[in-house]
C-alpha positions as CSV (number, residue, x, y, z in Angstrom):
1,M,76.9,-58.4,131.0
2,F,74.6,-56.9,133.6
3,R,73.2,-54.4,131.0
4,F,72.6,-57.3,128.5
5,F,70.3,-59.1,130.9
6,E,68.7,-55.9,132.2
7,N,67.7,-55.0,128.6
8,L,66.0,-58.3,127.8
9,L,62.6,-57.0,129.0
10,N,61.3,-53.4,128.7
11,P,59.3,-52.6,131.8
12,T,57.4,-49.7,130.3
13,V,56.2,-51.3,127.1
14,D,52.5,-50.8,126.4
15,A,50.2,-53.8,126.6
16,A,49.5,-55.6,123.3
17,T,45.9,-54.5,123.6
18,D,44.0,-51.9,125.5
19,T,41.6,-54.4,126.9
20,S,41.5,-54.8,130.7
21,P,43.6,-57.7,132.2
22,P,41.5,-60.9,132.6
23,A,39.6,-61.5,135.9
24,G,40.6,-65.1,136.4
25,L,43.7,-65.6,138.6
26,A,45.6,-67.9,136.3
27,A,44.7,-65.8,133.2
28,F,45.7,-62.7,135.1
29,Y,49.2,-64.2,135.9
30,W,49.6,-65.3,132.3
31,H,48.6,-61.9,130.9
32,Y,51.8,-60.5,132.4
33,A,54.0,-63.6,132.6
34,K,53.7,-64.3,128.8
35,Q,55.5,-61.0,128.1
36,A,58.5,-62.4,129.9
37,R,58.1,-66.0,128.9
38,G,61.6,-66.3,127.4
39,L,63.2,-65.2,130.7
40,L,60.9,-67.4,132.8
41,V,61.7,-70.5,130.7
42,A,65.4,-69.7,131.1
43,L,64.9,-69.3,134.8
44,F,63.0,-72.6,134.9
45,L,65.9,-74.4,133.0
46,A,68.5,-72.8,135.2
47,G,66.6,-73.9,138.4
48,T,66.6,-77.5,137.0
49,I,70.3,-77.5,136.4
50,V,71.1,-76.0,139.8
51,A,68.9,-78.7,141.5
52,L,70.8,-81.4,139.7
53,M,74.1,-79.8,140.6
54,D,73.2,-79.8,144.2
55,L,72.2,-83.4,144.0
56,L,75.8,-84.3,143.0
57,I,77.2,-83.0,146.3
58,P,76.0,-86.0,148.4
59,V,76.7,-88.3,145.4
60,F,80.3,-87.1,145.4
61,I,80.5,-87.5,149.1
62,G,79.3,-91.1,148.9
63,R,81.8,-91.8,146.1
64,V,84.7,-90.3,148.0
65,V,83.9,-92.3,151.2
66,D,83.6,-95.4,149.1
67,L,87.0,-94.8,147.5
68,V,88.8,-94.1,150.8
69,T,87.3,-97.1,152.5
70,T,88.1,-99.6,149.7
71,H,91.5,-98.2,148.4
72,T,94.8,-97.1,149.8
73,A,95.7,-93.4,149.6
74,A,98.3,-94.1,146.9
75,E,95.7,-96.0,144.9
76,V,93.2,-93.2,145.2
77,L,95.7,-90.6,144.1
78,K,97.1,-92.6,141.3
79,D,94.1,-94.3,139.8
80,H,91.2,-91.9,140.6
81,W,92.8,-88.4,140.5
82,K,90.9,-87.6,137.2
83,E,87.6,-88.5,138.9
84,L,88.4,-86.4,141.9
85,A,89.5,-83.5,139.7
86,G,86.2,-83.7,137.8
87,M,84.3,-83.5,141.0
88,A,86.3,-80.4,142.0
89,L,85.8,-78.8,138.6
90,V,82.0,-79.3,138.8
91,Q,81.8,-77.8,142.3
92,M,84.4,-75.0,141.9
93,G,83.7,-74.1,138.2
94,L,80.5,-75.3,136.7
95,R,78.2,-74.9,139.6
96,P,79.2,-71.2,140.3
97,L,78.7,-70.4,136.6
98,I,75.2,-72.0,136.6
99,L,74.3,-70.1,139.8
100,L,75.6,-66.9,138.2
101,G,73.4,-67.5,135.2
102,Q,70.4,-68.2,137.4
103,N,71.0,-65.0,139.4
104,L,71.5,-62.9,136.3
105,I,68.2,-64.1,134.8
106,A,66.3,-63.7,138.1
107,N,67.8,-60.5,139.4
108,Q,68.8,-58.5,136.3
109,G,66.3,-59.9,133.9
110,V,63.1,-60.6,135.8
111,V,62.9,-59.0,139.3
112,A,62.9,-55.3,138.6
113,N,61.6,-55.5,135.0
114,L,58.6,-57.7,135.5
115,T,57.7,-55.9,138.7
116,N,57.6,-52.5,137.0
117,L,56.0,-53.9,133.8
118,V,53.0,-55.1,135.9
119,R,52.9,-51.7,137.7
120,W,53.2,-49.7,134.5
121,Q,50.6,-51.6,132.5
122,S,48.2,-51.7,135.5
123,H,48.6,-48.0,135.9
124,W,48.1,-47.5,132.2
125,H,44.8,-49.3,132.4
126,V,43.6,-47.8,135.6
127,V,44.3,-44.2,134.7
128,R,42.0,-44.6,131.6
129,Q,39.1,-45.7,133.8
130,G,36.1,-43.4,133.9
131,W,35.8,-40.7,136.5
132,S,33.2,-42.7,138.4
133,F,35.8,-45.4,139.0
134,F,37.9,-43.1,141.1
135,Q,34.9,-41.6,142.8
136,N,34.0,-45.0,144.3
137,D,37.3,-45.8,146.0
138,F,40.2,-44.4,148.0
139,A,42.9,-43.1,145.7
140,G,45.4,-44.4,148.3
141,R,43.9,-47.9,148.1
142,I,44.0,-47.9,144.3
143,A,47.6,-46.8,144.3
144,N,48.6,-49.4,146.9
145,R,47.1,-52.2,144.9
146,I,49.0,-51.1,141.8
147,M,52.3,-50.8,143.7
148,Q,51.9,-54.1,145.6
149,T,50.6,-56.3,142.8
150,G,53.8,-56.0,140.7
151,P,56.2,-57.4,143.3
152,S,53.7,-59.9,144.6
153,L,53.1,-61.4,141.1
154,R,56.8,-61.4,140.4
155,D,57.7,-63.0,143.8
156,S,55.2,-65.8,143.4
157,I,56.4,-66.7,139.9
158,V,60.1,-66.5,140.8
159,S,59.6,-68.3,144.2
160,G,57.6,-71.0,142.4
161,T,60.4,-71.6,140.0
162,N,63.4,-71.3,142.4
163,A,61.9,-73.1,145.3
164,V,58.9,-75.4,144.5
165,W,60.3,-76.6,141.1
166,Y,63.8,-76.9,142.7
167,I,62.7,-79.3,145.4
168,L,60.6,-81.3,142.9
169,V,63.6,-81.8,140.7
170,Y,65.9,-82.5,143.6
171,G,63.5,-84.8,145.4
172,T,62.7,-86.8,142.3
173,S,66.3,-87.2,141.3
174,A,67.2,-88.2,144.9
175,I,64.6,-91.0,144.8
176,L,66.1,-92.2,141.5
177,V,69.7,-92.1,142.7
178,L,68.8,-94.0,146.0
179,S,66.7,-96.5,144.1
180,R,69.7,-97.4,142.0
181,S,71.5,-98.6,145.1
182,D,68.4,-100.1,146.8
183,G,64.8,-99.2,146.3
184,R,64.1,-99.4,150.0
185,L,66.3,-96.4,150.6
186,A,63.8,-94.2,148.7
187,I,60.8,-95.2,150.9
188,P,61.3,-92.4,153.5
189,I,61.6,-89.7,150.9
190,V,58.6,-91.0,148.9
191,A,56.6,-91.1,152.1
192,W,57.8,-87.5,152.8
193,F,56.6,-86.3,149.4
194,I,53.2,-87.9,149.8
195,G,52.8,-86.3,153.3
196,Y,54.1,-83.0,151.9
197,L,51.5,-83.0,149.1
198,L,48.7,-83.8,151.5
199,M,49.8,-81.1,153.9
200,L,49.9,-78.6,151.1
201,R,46.4,-79.6,150.0
202,W,45.1,-78.8,153.4
203,F,47.1,-75.7,154.1
204,V,47.2,-73.9,150.7
205,P,43.5,-72.9,150.4
206,R,43.5,-71.6,154.0
207,M,46.8,-69.7,153.6
208,R,45.5,-68.2,150.4
209,D,42.2,-67.0,151.9
210,R,43.9,-65.5,154.9
211,S,46.6,-63.9,152.7
212,R,43.9,-62.3,150.5
213,A,42.0,-61.1,153.6
214,L,45.3,-59.6,155.0
215,S,45.9,-57.8,151.7
216,E,42.4,-56.4,151.6
217,A,42.9,-55.2,155.2
218,R,46.2,-53.6,154.3
219,S,44.7,-51.8,151.3
220,A,41.9,-50.5,153.5
221,L,44.3,-49.3,156.1
222,T,46.5,-47.5,153.5
223,G,43.3,-45.9,152.1
224,R,42.3,-44.6,155.5
225,V,45.8,-43.3,156.3
226,V,46.1,-41.5,152.9
227,D,42.6,-40.1,153.3
228,S,43.6,-38.5,156.6
229,Y,46.7,-37.1,155.1
230,T,45.0,-35.8,151.9
231,N,42.4,-34.0,154.1
232,I,44.8,-32.9,156.8
233,L,43.7,-29.3,156.6
234,T,40.1,-30.3,157.3
235,V,41.3,-32.4,160.2
236,K,43.1,-29.5,161.7
237,L,40.5,-26.9,161.0
238,F,37.9,-28.9,162.8
239,A,40.3,-30.1,165.6
240,R,39.4,-33.7,165.0
241,P,42.7,-35.7,165.3
242,R,41.1,-38.0,167.9
243,D,38.4,-38.9,165.4
244,E,41.0,-39.7,162.8
245,D,42.9,-41.7,165.4
246,A,39.7,-43.8,166.0
247,F,39.1,-44.1,162.2
248,V,42.7,-45.4,161.5
249,R,42.9,-47.4,164.8
250,A,39.8,-49.5,163.8
251,S,41.5,-50.4,160.6
252,V,44.9,-51.1,162.3
253,D,43.1,-53.4,164.8
254,E,41.3,-55.3,162.0
255,H,44.6,-55.7,160.1
256,N,46.4,-56.9,163.2
257,E,43.7,-59.5,164.0
258,I,43.8,-60.9,160.4
259,Y,47.6,-60.8,160.5
260,R,47.6,-62.9,163.7
261,R,45.3,-65.5,162.1
262,Q,47.7,-65.8,159.2
263,L,50.7,-66.1,161.4
264,R,49.0,-68.8,163.5
265,M,48.6,-70.8,160.2
266,M,52.2,-70.3,159.3
267,T,53.4,-71.5,162.7
268,F,51.3,-74.6,162.5
269,F,52.5,-75.2,158.9
270,T,56.1,-75.0,160.1
271,L,55.5,-77.3,163.0
272,C,54.0,-80.0,160.7
273,L,56.8,-79.6,158.2
274,S,59.5,-79.9,160.9
275,A,58.0,-83.1,162.2
276,M,57.9,-84.6,158.7
277,N,61.5,-83.6,158.0
278,A,62.7,-85.2,161.2
279,T,60.9,-88.4,160.4
280,M,62.4,-88.4,156.9
281,V,66.0,-87.9,158.0
282,V,65.7,-90.5,160.8
283,G,63.9,-92.9,158.5
284,T,66.5,-92.6,155.7
285,G,69.4,-93.0,158.2
286,A,67.8,-96.0,159.9
287,M,67.1,-97.7,156.5
288,A,70.6,-97.0,155.2
289,I,72.3,-98.4,158.4
290,A,70.0,-101.4,158.5
291,L,70.8,-102.3,154.9
292,W,74.5,-101.7,155.5
293,S,74.4,-104.0,158.6
294,M,73.0,-106.7,156.5
295,G,75.7,-106.3,153.9
296,Q,73.3,-105.2,151.2
297,V,74.8,-101.7,150.6
298,N,78.3,-100.4,151.1
299,V,79.4,-97.6,153.4
300,G,79.5,-95.2,150.4
301,V,75.8,-95.5,149.9
302,V,75.2,-94.7,153.6
303,A,77.5,-91.7,153.3
304,M,75.4,-90.6,150.3
305,A,71.9,-91.2,151.7
306,L,72.4,-89.3,154.9
307,P,73.4,-85.9,153.4
308,L,70.8,-86.4,150.7
309,A,68.1,-86.6,153.4
310,W,69.7,-83.8,155.5
311,Q,69.8,-81.5,152.4
312,M,66.2,-82.3,151.7
313,Q,65.4,-81.2,155.3
314,S,67.4,-78.1,155.0
315,M,65.8,-77.2,151.7
316,S,62.3,-77.9,153.0
317,G,62.5,-75.1,155.5
318,W,63.5,-72.7,152.7
319,V,60.8,-74.1,150.5
320,A,58.2,-73.8,153.3
321,F,59.1,-70.1,153.7
322,N,58.8,-69.6,149.9
323,I,55.4,-71.4,149.8
324,T,54.0,-69.3,152.5
325,S,55.4,-66.2,150.7
326,I,53.8,-67.5,147.4
327,F,50.4,-67.7,148.9
328,E,50.7,-64.4,150.7
329,N,51.6,-62.9,147.4
330,V,48.8,-64.6,145.6
331,G,46.4,-63.1,148.1
332,T,47.9,-59.7,147.4
333,V,47.5,-60.2,143.6
334,Q,43.9,-61.2,144.1
335,D,43.3,-58.0,146.1
336,G,45.0,-56.0,143.4
337,M,42.8,-57.5,140.7
338,K,39.8,-55.8,142.3
339,S,41.2,-52.5,140.9
340,I,43.3,-53.7,138.0
341,A,41.2,-56.5,136.4
342,T,38.2,-54.3,136.2
343,A,36.5,-53.7,132.9
344,R,37.2,-50.2,131.8
345,T,34.3,-47.9,132.1
346,M,33.7,-45.1,129.5
347,R,35.6,-46.9,126.7
348,D,35.8,-45.4,123.3
349,I,33.9,-47.4,120.7
350,D,36.0,-49.6,118.4
351,D,35.8,-47.3,115.4
352,A,35.9,-44.0,117.3
353,K,37.4,-41.1,115.3
354,A,39.1,-38.0,116.4
355,L,36.8,-35.0,116.9
356,Q,37.1,-32.3,114.2
357,V,36.0,-28.9,115.4
358,T,35.6,-26.5,112.5
359,A,33.1,-24.0,114.0
360,G,32.4,-24.9,117.6
361,E,28.6,-25.5,117.6
362,V,27.4,-27.5,120.7
363,K,24.0,-29.2,120.7
364,F,22.2,-31.0,123.5
365,D,19.5,-33.1,121.9
366,D,16.9,-34.5,124.3
367,V,19.6,-35.3,126.9
368,H,18.6,-37.5,129.9
369,F,21.0,-38.4,132.6
370,G,20.9,-39.3,136.3
371,Y,24.2,-40.9,137.6
372,G,22.4,-44.2,137.6
373,T,19.6,-43.0,139.9
374,A,15.9,-43.5,139.2
375,R,15.1,-39.9,140.0
376,G,17.6,-38.6,137.4
377,V,19.3,-35.2,137.1
378,L,18.8,-34.0,133.5
379,H,15.4,-34.5,131.9
380,G,15.1,-33.9,128.2
381,V,17.5,-31.0,127.8
382,N,17.5,-29.4,124.4
383,L,20.0,-26.6,123.9
384,T,21.9,-25.4,120.8
385,I,25.0,-23.2,121.4
386,K,26.0,-21.4,118.2
387,P,29.6,-21.2,117.1
388,G,31.3,-18.4,119.0
389,E,28.2,-17.9,121.3
390,R,28.8,-17.2,124.9
391,I,26.2,-18.6,127.2
392,G,25.8,-18.6,131.0
393,L,24.2,-21.5,132.9
394,V,22.2,-20.2,135.8
395,G,20.1,-21.9,138.4
396,P,19.9,-23.0,142.0
397,S,22.3,-25.7,143.4
398,G,21.3,-29.1,142.1
399,A,19.6,-27.7,139.0
400,G,22.0,-29.7,136.7
401,K,24.5,-27.1,135.6
402,S,27.7,-29.0,136.5
403,T,26.1,-32.2,135.2
404,M,25.7,-30.5,131.8
405,V,29.4,-29.9,131.7
406,N,30.2,-33.4,133.0
407,V,28.3,-35.1,130.2
408,L,29.6,-32.6,127.6
409,L,33.1,-33.8,128.6
410,R,31.8,-37.3,128.5
411,F,32.8,-38.2,132.0
412,F,29.5,-40.2,132.0
413,D,27.4,-41.8,129.2
414,L,24.0,-40.4,128.7
415,S,20.9,-42.3,129.6
416,A,19.2,-41.1,126.5
417,G,19.7,-38.4,123.8
418,R,22.8,-37.0,122.1
419,I,25.4,-34.3,122.4
420,L,26.7,-33.0,119.1
421,I,29.8,-30.9,118.4
422,D,29.7,-29.5,114.8
423,G,27.3,-32.3,114.0
424,Q,29.5,-35.1,115.5
425,D,28.0,-37.2,118.2
426,I,30.5,-37.2,121.0
427,A,29.7,-40.8,121.9
428,G,31.4,-41.7,118.6
429,V,34.7,-39.8,119.0
430,T,37.7,-40.5,121.1
431,Q,37.5,-39.0,124.5
432,E,41.1,-37.7,124.2
433,S,40.2,-35.7,121.1
434,L,37.0,-34.5,122.7
435,R,38.7,-33.1,125.8
436,G,41.5,-31.8,123.7
437,H,39.1,-29.4,122.1
438,I,37.5,-28.2,125.4
439,A,39.4,-26.0,127.9
440,M,37.9,-25.8,131.4
441,V,38.6,-23.9,134.5
442,T,36.9,-25.3,137.6
443,Q,36.1,-23.7,141.0
444,D,38.0,-26.3,142.9
445,T,41.3,-26.1,141.1
446,S,43.9,-28.7,142.1
447,L,47.4,-28.6,140.6
448,L,49.9,-31.4,140.0
449,H,52.7,-31.8,142.5
450,R,55.2,-30.5,140.0
451,S,56.7,-27.2,139.1
452,I,54.8,-24.0,138.1
453,R,56.2,-24.4,134.6
454,E,55.0,-28.1,134.3
455,N,51.6,-27.2,135.6
456,I,51.1,-24.4,133.0
457,R,52.7,-26.4,130.2
458,Y,50.1,-29.2,130.9
459,G,47.7,-27.2,128.7
460,R,50.0,-27.6,125.7
461,P,53.1,-29.8,126.2
462,E,54.9,-28.5,123.2
463,A,54.7,-24.9,124.3
464,S,57.8,-22.8,124.4
465,E,59.1,-21.0,127.4
466,A,58.0,-17.7,125.8
467,D,54.5,-19.1,125.4
468,I,54.4,-20.2,129.0
469,R,55.5,-16.8,130.3
470,S,53.0,-15.0,128.1
471,A,50.1,-17.2,129.4
472,A,51.2,-16.5,133.0
473,E,51.3,-12.8,132.3
474,R,47.8,-12.8,130.7
475,A,46.5,-14.7,133.8
476,H,48.1,-12.0,136.1
477,A,50.2,-14.8,137.7
478,M,53.8,-13.4,137.1
479,E,53.6,-11.1,140.1
480,F,53.5,-14.0,142.5
481,I,55.4,-16.6,140.4
482,E,58.6,-14.6,140.5
483,T,58.5,-14.5,144.3
484,L,58.0,-18.2,144.8
485,E,60.6,-20.5,146.4
486,D,60.1,-24.1,147.5
487,W,61.8,-26.0,150.3
488,Q,64.6,-27.1,148.0
489,G,65.4,-23.6,147.0
490,R,63.9,-23.8,143.5
491,R,62.4,-20.4,142.5
492,G,59.9,-18.9,140.1
493,F,58.7,-21.3,137.4
494,D,60.9,-24.1,138.8
495,A,59.2,-24.0,142.2
496,Q,57.1,-27.0,143.2
497,V,53.5,-26.3,144.2
498,G,53.0,-29.2,146.6
499,E,50.3,-31.9,146.4
500,R,47.2,-30.5,144.7
501,G,48.8,-27.1,144.8
502,V,48.5,-26.7,148.6
503,K,51.5,-24.3,148.8
504,L,49.6,-21.7,146.8
505,S,46.5,-19.7,147.8
506,G,43.2,-20.4,146.2
507,G,43.5,-17.3,144.0
508,Q,47.1,-18.2,143.0
509,R,46.0,-21.7,142.0
510,Q,43.1,-20.3,140.0
511,R,45.5,-18.0,138.1
512,I,47.8,-20.9,137.3
513,A,44.8,-22.8,136.0
514,L,43.7,-19.9,133.9
515,A,47.2,-19.7,132.4
516,R,47.0,-23.3,131.6
517,V,43.7,-22.8,129.8
518,I,45.1,-19.7,128.0
519,L,48.0,-21.8,126.8
520,K,45.7,-24.7,125.7
521,N,43.9,-22.3,123.3
522,A,40.9,-24.7,122.7
523,P,37.9,-23.7,120.5
524,I,35.4,-24.5,123.3
525,L,35.8,-22.9,126.7
526,V,34.0,-24.0,129.9
527,L,34.2,-21.7,133.0
528,D,32.9,-23.2,136.2
529,E,33.1,-20.5,138.8
530,A,36.4,-19.6,137.1
531,T,37.1,-16.4,139.2
532,S,35.4,-17.4,142.4
533,A,38.7,-17.7,144.3
534,L,40.0,-14.3,143.2
535,D,39.8,-11.0,145.0
536,S,37.8,-8.2,143.3
537,E,40.8,-6.3,142.0
538,V,42.4,-9.4,140.4
539,E,39.1,-10.6,139.1
540,A,38.5,-7.3,137.4
541,A,41.9,-7.5,135.7
542,I,41.5,-11.2,134.7
543,Q,38.0,-10.6,133.4
544,E,39.5,-8.4,130.7
545,Q,41.8,-11.3,129.7
546,L,38.8,-13.7,129.8
547,D,36.9,-11.4,127.5
548,T,39.8,-11.5,125.1
549,L,40.1,-15.3,125.5
550,M,36.4,-15.8,124.8
551,E,36.5,-14.0,121.5
552,G,35.7,-16.4,118.7
553,R,35.2,-19.3,121.0
554,T,32.1,-21.1,122.1
555,V,31.8,-20.5,125.8
556,I,29.8,-22.1,128.6
557,A,30.1,-20.3,131.9
558,I,28.7,-21.3,135.3
559,A,28.7,-18.8,138.1
560,H,26.6,-18.3,141.2
561,R,27.6,-14.7,141.2
562,L,25.3,-13.6,138.4
563,S,27.2,-10.3,137.9
564,T,30.1,-12.3,136.4
565,I,28.0,-13.8,133.6
566,A,25.3,-11.1,133.1
567,R,27.2,-9.9,130.0
568,M,27.0,-13.2,128.2
569,D,25.3,-13.4,124.9
570,R,22.6,-15.6,126.3
571,L,21.7,-16.9,129.8
572,V,20.2,-20.4,130.2
573,V,18.3,-20.9,133.4
574,M,18.0,-24.4,134.8
575,D,15.8,-25.9,137.5
576,N,15.3,-29.5,138.4
577,G,17.3,-30.7,135.4
578,K,15.3,-28.8,132.8
579,I,15.8,-25.5,131.0
580,V,13.1,-23.2,132.2
581,E,14.2,-19.8,130.8
582,T,16.5,-18.5,128.2
583,G,17.4,-15.0,127.1
584,S,19.7,-12.0,127.7
585,H,20.0,-10.5,131.2
586,A,17.5,-7.7,130.4
587,E,15.0,-10.1,128.8
588,L,15.1,-12.5,131.8
589,L,14.7,-9.6,134.3
590,A,11.6,-8.5,132.3
591,K,10.1,-12.0,132.5
592,D,10.2,-11.8,136.3
593,G,10.9,-15.5,136.7
594,I,13.5,-17.6,138.4
595,Y,16.4,-15.5,137.1
596,A,14.8,-12.3,138.2
597,R,14.3,-13.6,141.7
598,L,17.9,-14.9,141.9
599,W,19.2,-11.5,140.7
600,L,17.0,-9.6,143.2
601,R,18.3,-11.8,146.0
602,Q,21.9,-11.2,145.1
603,S,21.7,-7.5,144.3
604,G,19.5,-6.8,147.3
605,G,17.1,-4.8,145.2
606,F,19.3,-1.8,145.2
607,Q,21.1,-2.1,141.9
608,D,19.5,-1.0,138.7
609,A,19.7,-4.0,136.5
610,E,19.8,-2.0,133.3
611,T,22.9,-0.2,134.5
612,L,25.0,-3.4,134.4
613,D,23.3,-4.6,131.2
614,N,24.1,-1.4,129.4
615,G,27.4,-0.6,131.0
């Protein structure tokens, strides 16, 4: 039975479209709620039936009191036993079954499934955002918004159905039942409803705004805390824990002040509701007793009216709690929408096709780009890299070398110009297929917080164990992998590397990254300071493997140590976003330009350039 309800909604189903969730609050709710609309309708109906069942309790009480005051015990048992048995059956049999159904729908069908459906689809959308999206925010804040939006959206929907709808059904039915005996009995409850609606009209916008501000402050606090933890090595190296204390304390103080303002509003709301509840109960009781004293209603009606009003009062506290929770959750959802309901940057065009690499020619055609700045970074770059050609990008810091790689991988769209791979404009192909044909090793290598095996296999998920081990051997990584052991006792390829690979040295991370690239076996290879973290002996050994890996591939290599790229087929020198020199190592030295000056500065003027070029 549990499994049946649990399987009514798949929490990891992909969204019907890959468009971003809508930015409007109601539309955002419906975007997710419509995927569980069958369960929510069932929950709505169950809530209605439960409210009507609860209404029968004071009705039954009034009927029993009426019977015992107007009949003898023998008459009650003889003539009305079926009626009493029916009341017992409703309370002992039917009501528990309805409550069971409501709980199965809510707990097994909706709560976990809808929560994680929102999380999954939100993550699915956010992880496909452009790189710039993640550069502009704390990773911790983005993650917090995704994790909090799911339960908040679900809670506000379920609470709205279970609490707000419940009291509307119960209150309306109570008014109708009392009106059948005497319309004047319903006056206190009608007045209570009017006052309740007016109170909500005043409180709701203020509670919503304060809840949204609280959620924003919580996200900011989480972002600061995660930022401190992520950069804990920097904090300790510079002995700045007190600065981090101040950084986080300011956010805690801001969050606390906003939280206090929200709690003041909740306390005031509860005070007003308590006063209204007391007035309703006393008013209903006074009206019932007055009518009974005048002989216009019998004692059974009084016995029914008082528990009806008392139950309304009891429920109103529960409803008040749920309403404050609803608007706190709405505020959290609105905060989460800042990351989730954001139009995706760097989308593939509608008719994007998969990139087909047959030779590996890369062409930069009058490329302009500047990260949105007026000054710009790349200014009319024209460069054709022939299939299988190995080029080295050289130039001072800020010349545009890494930017060339970023736009080749289409982390950003060009301001003008085109980049072609085998004649195909990369703006018209899927980003997944583009990056699938390019292997890259960066200077700042960060690994996934998973096992060594999973990190290497990331290059080719279908790779066999033998392929993984072969790639590790070629990257000269086996010697340290076999000695690894993590805190849970997992060894070798099963050992976890820690967040961003912090449990490994820079050289070890670099070798794992190289193994991953070797396994990927892509036709275009990009090396951005690929051996910078290695010691000279390991670098020399891996350089041989890189030479083998580069054979038959189009290679773009960036290195500040010119000795590591001097053997490339062609060197391309950049300065201020333009290509200023091209040629082999020897040709550029002969030109006595920027490259020659860079080389002289690094070699100290003592090394014969021709020796390296020829040797």
